[in-house]
Each structure stands twice: as structure tokens, then as C-alpha cells.
N, C-alpha and C positions, 0 to 999 in steps of 0.2 A: 504494500500500500504506500503510494507516494503521498506525502503530506506537505502542505505549503500554507503559510499565513498570507501569501499574496493571492490576488484574485485569479491568477493563472499559474501554470507550472512551467517554468522556463525550459525551453527545449522540447515542449510538448504542445499539442493542439487538443483543446477540449472538443470531443466528438459528441458527447451527450451529457446534459445536466440531468441528474436524477432527482435529488431531493436534499433538503436540509437535514443534517444528521447531528446528533448531540450525544453527550455522555455526561453523567454527573455522579457525584458521591457526596454524602453528608458525613462529616466526621465531628466527633466531640473531642474536647481536650482531655488529656490524661492527667490525673491528679499529680502523679510524679513529675510530669513535664511542667505543670503549673508551679510546683514548688521550686524546681530548678530555675524556671524562668523568673520567679520572684527574686531568687538569690542573684541571678545574673543581672537583673535590673539595678541592683545596688552597685555592682562593679563595672557594668557595661560589657558589651561584646555580643557575639552572635548567639541566638537562641537555637542551638543545634537540634534540639528535640522538635521544635516547631518547623525548622527547615526540613527535617526528615519527614515529618507528617505531611507537609505541603507537597513534597516530591512524590510521596506515595499516593496522595490524592490526585495529583496531576496524571500520574501513570495509569491509575485505575479509571479515571474519567476518559482519558484518551483511548484506552483499550475498549471501553464500552462504545465510544463513538465509532471506532474502526470496525468493530463487529457489526454495527448497524449498517455502515457503508458497504461492507462485504456482502451482507444479506441482500442489498439492493443490486449487487453486481458491479459495484464501483471498483476502480483500480487506483483512485486518487481522491483526496479531499483537499479543497482549496478554500481560502478565506477563513482559516482557522482563527478563532478568538476564544479567550478565557474570560470568565466572570466569576466573582465570588459574592456571597451574601450570607448574612447571619440568619439562621433559621430559628434558633432558640438560644437561651442563655448557655454559653459554652459550646454551641454547635454551629458549624458553618458548612455551607454548600460550595463546592467547586464545580463549575459548569463549563463545558467546552463545546463549541459548535462550529460547523463549517458546512460546505456544500459538497455532497458526494457527486463525483463526475467520472466519466470514462474518458481517458486520455490516450493519445497515440503519440509516440515519439516522432519529432520532425526528422525526416530523412535528409541528410546533407545533399545538397545539389552537386553532383559530380559532373565534371566535364566529360563530354563524349570524345574519346581519343580517336575515333574514326571520322569525326566530322571535319570536313575540309574548311579551312578558313578562306574567306573570300570577300 
């Protein structure tokens, strides 16, 4: 599956636009991560527990979107965007969406070695 946040896929031509596809996941914070984050707020620095949680969420949401696109017969998704929102106290949704398409690689224009120049 080819993925692009552009509206096109460089080096390819969109043959068919199928549908908008999406994937999402809702995650809650872990009490242990919250405790470590509170301590880190005192001294500063990266909140690695939250960074890992966000990365896992992105991967899960992307995989769900890809599965929907494959179910439609797509070989690419273009215009990919991410969004987040708070669902409840301590729980957030990560949402990803794009357009499922069928693409074909652009064939390079080769010169004809047998064509006479004139």
C-alpha cells in the first residue's frame, strides 16, 4: 500500500478514486505514565511514556485505515491527515483519514532507437 499526505502520489497516475477511508483508536492514560509525567514536569524533558503511547496509537489507526482501503481494492491512499480529540477525562481519540485510490506507475518515455531523425 502506497501512502502519501499529498493529494497525488509522485511518479504515479490516479486511475480510480474509490472512497474516503479512516482509522481511529481511543486510548486512556496509564496511571504509571501519569505519575512519571508529573515527576518529569518538575525537571522538564520528554515524556517518553506518552511519546510511546502516541506512536502506538498512530500505528494502530493507520493499520485500520489501510485495511479498509485494501477491502475496497485500493493500492494507495492519498491526502492522509491526522486529528486528535478528547473523548472523556483521561481518554483521547487519534483519527487518521485519506482517500483510497488505485494508482498506476508512470512509465518513463523512452526514445525509439529505430526512429530516423529528420
